[in-house]
Backbone as CSV, one residue per row, in Angstrom:
resi,resn,N_x,N_y,N_z,CA_x,CA_y,CA_z,C_x,C_y,C_z
1,MET,-11.626,-13.239,5.027,-11.538,-11.833,4.551,-12.631,-11.485,3.777
2,THR,-12.752,-10.252,4.766,-14.283,-9.477,4.090,-14.041,-8.021,3.757
3,THR,-14.312,-7.494,2.551,-14.158,-6.531,1.416,-14.947,-5.557,1.802
4,TYR,-14.989,-4.494,1.567,-15.853,-3.145,1.439,-15.309,-2.440,0.249
5,ILE,-16.144,-1.832,-0.362,-15.687,0.047,-1.592,-16.032,0.645,-0.289
6,ILE,-15.439,1.615,-0.456,-16.012,2.763,0.417,-14.837,4.220,-0.463
7,GLU,-15.745,4.948,0.184,-15.509,6.313,-0.182,-14.681,7.017,0.840
8,SER,-13.288,7.655,0.383,-12.701,8.882,1.275,-13.495,9.971,1.550
9,PRO,-13.311,10.990,2.530,-13.357,12.420,2.470,-13.359,13.187,1.045
10,THR,-12.460,12.917,0.175,-12.227,13.220,-1.077,-13.160,13.110,-2.516
11,GLY,-14.107,11.888,-2.207,-14.684,11.259,-2.736,-14.140,10.131,-3.432
12,GLU,-12.812,10.123,-3.533,-12.099,8.896,-4.418,-12.664,7.502,-3.272
13,THR,-13.136,6.323,-4.115,-13.446,4.550,-3.763,-12.018,4.307,-3.870
14,HIS,-12.182,3.566,-2.754,-11.273,2.357,-2.406,-11.822,1.181,-2.216
15,LYS,-10.639,-0.109,-2.230,-11.274,-1.476,-1.735,-10.374,-1.425,-0.731
16,LEU,-11.258,-1.776,0.178,-10.627,-2.044,1.861,-11.250,-3.201,2.233
17,GLU,-9.981,-3.923,2.585,-9.929,-5.338,2.547,-9.400,-5.943,4.142
18,ILE,-10.014,-6.354,5.179,-9.863,-7.096,6.283,-9.740,-8.579,6.578
19,VAL,-8.143,-8.463,7.208,-7.875,-10.754,7.112,-7.654,-10.455,8.462
20,LYS,-8.529,-11.478,9.236,-8.514,-11.753,10.892,-7.023,-12.692,10.860
21,THR,-6.139,-12.984,11.549,-5.519,-13.858,11.892,-4.963,-14.069,13.373
22,GLY,-5.575,-14.837,14.584,-5.677,-14.746,15.325,-6.288,-14.327,16.097
23,ASN,-5.765,-13.749,16.867,-6.155,-12.314,17.801,-6.317,-10.884,16.969
24,TYR,-5.661,-10.391,15.837,-5.715,-9.796,15.447,-5.856,-9.609,13.610
25,TYR,-5.927,-8.527,13.027,-6.525,-8.246,11.644,-5.469,-7.403,10.898
26,ARG,-5.358,-7.855,9.804,-4.279,-6.871,8.698,-5.463,-5.870,7.640
27,VAL,-5.196,-5.190,7.670,-5.738,-4.380,6.773,-5.178,-3.608,5.460
28,PHE,-5.897,-4.212,4.245,-5.591,-3.733,2.780,-6.076,-2.854,2.411
29,VAL,-6.049,-1.700,1.864,-5.956,-0.572,1.355,-6.528,-0.504,-0.303
30,ASP,-6.541,-0.907,-1.770,-5.992,-0.814,-2.768,-5.374,-1.975,-2.940
31,GLY,-5.242,-3.094,-2.282,-4.012,-4.162,-2.776,-2.804,-3.448,-1.590
32,PHE,-2.727,-2.339,-0.760,-1.601,-2.422,0.208,-1.858,-2.477,1.213
33,VAL,-0.860,-3.149,2.054,-0.897,-3.463,3.164,0.553,-2.658,4.468
34,ASP,-0.431,-1.968,5.405,1.073,-1.383,6.368,1.531,-2.865,6.672
35,ASP,2.933,-2.606,7.524,3.766,-3.799,7.766,2.943,-4.251,9.003
36,LYS,2.421,-4.358,9.442,1.834,-4.740,11.020,0.578,-4.800,11.024
37,THR,0.146,-5.936,12.118,-1.189,-5.852,12.800,-1.842,-5.212,13.801
38,ILE,-3.418,-5.297,13.974,-3.326,-4.416,14.971,-4.572,-5.209,15.309
39,THR,-4.956,-4.797,16.334,-6.078,-5.290,17.310,-7.404,-5.003,16.660
40,GLU,-8.540,-5.863,17.516,-9.725,-4.739,17.200,-9.956,-4.070,17.484
41,GLU,-9.440,-3.671,18.545,-9.847,-2.003,19.120,-9.217,-0.894,18.303
42,GLU,-8.101,-1.650,17.747,-7.539,-0.271,16.652,-8.158,-0.387,15.479
43,LEU,-9.147,-1.811,14.651,-9.298,-1.732,13.840,-10.777,-0.850,13.794
44,LEU,-10.964,-0.606,15.422,-12.492,-0.082,15.095,-12.252,1.092,15.356
45,ARG,-11.463,1.394,15.514,-11.019,3.142,15.707,-10.647,3.406,14.342
46,GLU,-9.991,2.991,14.067,-9.309,3.382,12.142,-10.931,3.669,11.738
47,LEU,-11.609,2.247,11.696,-12.929,2.735,10.996,-13.948,3.185,10.929
48,GLU,-14.018,4.231,12.692,-14.318,5.375,12.902,-14.072,6.505,12.343
49,ASN,-13.033,6.935,12.012,-11.829,7.556,11.785,-11.143,7.763,10.717
50,PRO,-11.078,7.160,9.578,-9.907,6.881,8.878,-9.048,8.047,8.437
51,THR,-8.196,7.515,8.466,-6.748,8.664,7.749,-6.559,8.923,6.361
52,PHE,-7.389,7.907,5.453,-6.862,8.202,4.177,-7.775,9.323,3.242
């Protein structure tokens, strides 16, 4: 697991955790996880353009 402290565009800080399971990743933000796994390409795209 890799953990980051990130800042949203509104100035709020969040704890981002990324867990690799096989060829996929699970992303937790402030302890919450979406109910899906994503590929490395999807993870990189989301990190470049966060939606939170």
